[in-house]
C-alpha positions in Angstrom: -59.8 115.6 165.3 -58.5 112.1 164.5 -60.7 109.0 164.4 -59.4 105.4 164.1 -60.9 102.0 163.6 -59.1 98.6 163.4 -59.8 94.9 162.8 -57.6 91.9 163.2 -58.5 88.4 162.0 -56.8 85.0 162.2 -57.5 84.4 158.4 -58.3 81.0 157.0 -55.1 79.0 157.2 -53.2 79.9 160.4 -53.6 78.3 163.9 -52.9 81.5 165.8 -53.1 85.3 165.1 -49.6 86.6 165.4 -50.6 90.2 164.4 -51.1 92.8 167.1 -52.2 96.4 167.0 -52.8 99.5 169.2 -55.0 102.6 168.6 -55.0 105.5 171.0 -58.1 106.7 172.6 -59.7 109.8 170.9 -59.1 111.7 174.2 -55.4 110.7 174.6 -52.9 113.5 174.1 -50.6 111.1 172.2 -52.2 110.2 168.9 -50.4 106.9 168.4 -51.2 103.9 166.2 -49.1 100.7 166.0 -49.3 97.5 163.9 -47.0 94.5 164.3 -46.9 91.2 162.4 -45.0 88.6 164.4 -43.0 85.5 163.1 -41.0 82.7 164.6 -42.3 79.4 166.0 -45.7 78.5 167.4 -45.8 81.2 170.1 -42.7 83.3 169.2 -44.4 85.6 166.6 -47.4 86.2 168.9 -45.1 87.2 171.7 -42.8 89.4 169.5 -45.7 91.5 168.0 -47.3 92.0 171.4 -44.0 93.0 173.0 -43.0 95.3 170.2 -46.4 97.2 170.5 -46.3 97.4 174.2 -42.7 98.6 174.2 -43.3 101.3 171.7 -46.4 102.5 173.4 -44.8 102.7 176.8 -41.6 104.4 175.4 -43.4 107.0 173.4 -46.0 107.7 176.2 -43.4 108.0 178.9 -41.1 110.4 176.8 -43.7 112.4 174.8 -44.2 115.1 177.6 -40.6 115.6 178.1 -39.6 116.5 174.6 -40.1 119.7 172.6 -42.5 118.7 169.8 -40.3 119.9 167.0 -39.7 117.7 163.9 -36.3 116.4 164.9 -37.3 115.4 168.5 -40.4 113.5 167.2 -38.3 111.7 164.6 -35.9 110.7 167.3 -38.7 109.6 169.6 -40.2 107.2 167.0 -36.8 105.8 166.0 -35.6 105.3 169.6 -38.9 103.6 170.5 -38.3 101.0 167.8 -34.7 100.4 168.7 -35.8 100.0 172.3 -38.5 97.4 171.3 -35.8 95.6 169.2 -33.4 95.4 172.1 -36.1 94.0 174.5 -37.4 91.3 172.0 -33.8 90.3 171.1 -32.9 89.9 174.7 -36.0 87.8 175.4 -35.3 85.5 172.5 -31.8 84.9 173.8 -33.2 84.0 177.3 -35.8 81.4 176.1 -34.8 78.6 173.7 -38.4 78.2 172.6 -38.5 81.9 171.5 -35.2 81.7 169.5 -35.5 83.5 166.1 -38.6 85.3 166.9 -39.2 88.7 165.4 -41.9 91.1 164.0 -42.6 93.7 161.5 -43.5 97.1 163.2 -45.4 100.2 161.8 -45.9 103.4 163.9 -47.9 106.4 163.1 -47.5 109.3 165.6 -49.8 112.2 164.6 -48.9 115.8 165.6 -50.0 119.1 164.1 -51.2 117.9 160.7 -48.1 115.7 160.2 -47.6 112.0 160.8 -44.3 110.6 162.0 -43.9 107.2 160.6 -41.7 104.3 161.9 -41.3 101.3 159.7 -39.4 97.9 159.8 -40.5 94.9 157.7 -43.1 94.4 155.1 -46.3 95.6 156.7 -47.4 98.8 155.0 -48.7 102.3 155.5 -50.8 104.0 152.7 -52.2 107.5 152.6 -55.4 108.4 150.8 -55.7 112.0 149.7 -58.5 113.1 147.5 -58.4 110.7 144.5 -55.0 109.2 145.2 -53.6 106.4 147.3 -49.9 106.4 147.9 -47.7 103.8 149.7 -45.6 105.6 152.3 -43.3 102.8 153.2 -40.8 100.5 151.3 -41.0 96.8 152.1 -37.8 95.6 153.8 -37.9 92.4 151.7 -35.7 90.5 149.3 -38.1 91.0 146.5 -38.2 94.8 147.0 -34.5 94.7 146.8 -34.7 93.0 143.4 -37.1 95.7 142.3 -34.7 98.5 143.5 -31.9 96.9 141.7 -33.9 96.7 138.5 -33.8 92.9 138.3 -37.6 92.5 138.4 -40.6 94.7 138.0 -43.2 95.9 140.6 -45.7 93.6 138.9 -43.4 90.6 139.0 -42.7 91.3 142.7 -46.4 90.8 143.6 -46.3 87.1 142.7 -42.6 86.3 143.3 -42.1 83.0 145.3 -39.7 84.7 147.8 -42.2 87.5 148.5 -42.2 86.9 152.2 -38.5 86.8 152.7 -37.6 89.7 155.1 -34.3 91.6 154.9 -35.1 93.5 158.3 -37.3 92.7 161.3 -37.6 93.8 164.9 -35.9 91.4 167.5 -33.9 89.3 165.0 -30.5 90.9 165.6 -28.9 93.1 168.4 -29.3 96.3 166.3 -31.9 97.6 163.8 -32.1 100.6 161.7 -35.7 101.7 161.3 -37.0 103.9 158.5 -38.5 107.1 160.0 -40.2 109.6 157.9 -42.5 112.6 158.2 -45.6 113.1 155.9 -48.4 115.6 155.7 -51.6 114.4 157.3 -54.2 117.0 156.3 -58.0 117.3 156.9 -59.8 114.5 155.2 -56.6 112.5 154.6 -56.8 108.8 155.5 -54.0 106.5 156.7 -54.2 102.8 156.2 -51.8 100.5 158.1 -51.9 96.9 157.1 -50.1 93.6 157.7 -49.1 91.6 154.5 -52.1 89.3 155.2 -54.2 92.1 153.6 -51.8 93.4 150.9 -51.0 89.8 149.6 -54.8 89.3 149.0 -56.2 92.8 148.3 -55.1 95.3 145.6 -54.2 99.0 146.3 -57.3 100.0 144.3 -59.6 97.8 146.4 -58.1 99.4 149.6 -58.7 102.9 148.1 -62.3 102.2 147.1 -63.1 100.6 150.5 -61.9 103.4 152.6 -63.9 105.9 150.6 -67.0 104.7 152.2 -68.0 104.3 155.9 -64.7 104.7 157.7 -65.9 102.7 160.7 -66.8 99.7 158.6 -63.7 99.9 156.3 -61.3 97.5 158.3 -64.0 94.8 158.6 -64.8 95.1 154.9 -61.1 94.8 153.9 -60.7 91.8 156.2 -63.7 90.1 154.6 -62.3 90.9 151.2 -58.8 89.3 152.1 -60.6 86.1 153.5 -62.8 85.9 150.4 -59.6 85.9 148.3 -58.0 83.2 150.2 -57.1 84.4 153.7 -53.7 82.6 153.7 -52.3 84.7 156.6 -53.4 86.7 159.6 -55.1 90.0 158.5 -54.9 93.4 160.4 -56.0 96.8 159.2 -55.9 100.1 161.0 -57.7 103.1 159.4 -57.1 106.6 160.6 -58.8 109.7 159.4 -58.1 113.4 160.1 -61.6 114.9 160.2 
C-alpha cells in the first residue's frame, strides 16, 4: 500500500505561489504523484505549473488502462506525458503575450509493482530514503550542475553558486523537450521525497532524511517550516510517499 502527504507554501519573499502538485487518492488504480515549480512573469509561472500537472495527470490516466504495464510501456507513458505537457504550455505561451517565456520544472513519480517510474525536467528533485540512506534520484538541469559534471566546480561550491537557479531545461520554454525518464526500485518501507528548490535551497539532505524518519503525515509540514525558518526565499513544496 502507498501513502502520500504533501504541503505547498508561498514562503516568505514571494507574492504568489507558483508551485503546484498532485497526489493520487489511495484508492486510485493509478499511483501518480506530480510536482511542478513554475516560472515566468507575474501569472505565467502559476499557469505553467498548473497546466503541466493537469496535462500529465490527464494524459497518464487516459492512457494507463490501454497499455501493457511492462517497463518499456510505462517509461514511454511517462516521457510522452511530459512531451505533451511541454507542447500544450509552449503553444499557450505563443498565443498570449502576457504568458511569453513561461515555463515550469516537472517531476513525476508513477508507482507500479514495487518500482517507481520517474520523469524529470528542471531543478526540482526526487530523493529516495531506504533504511539509513538518502539518495538523490534526479540530476538538476541547471547551469551549475553542468559545471559540476564538467569538473569545473565541486558539489559543495554548487550549493552556493550565484547562478544556481539558471536552468538549462524546462517544460514549455521551447517547442521540444527531452525529459529524463528512469526506473528505480520502490520497496516496502522506502520513502520518496519530491521537492521544489524552495526546499532544497534552504534545507540540507540530512535534514530531509531526519525529518521523514518520524511521522510521515507531518513530515511535509515540518520541512516547509524548516525552510521558512532558514529564510523561505522561494515557494516551498514537498511531497512524501511511503510504501508501507
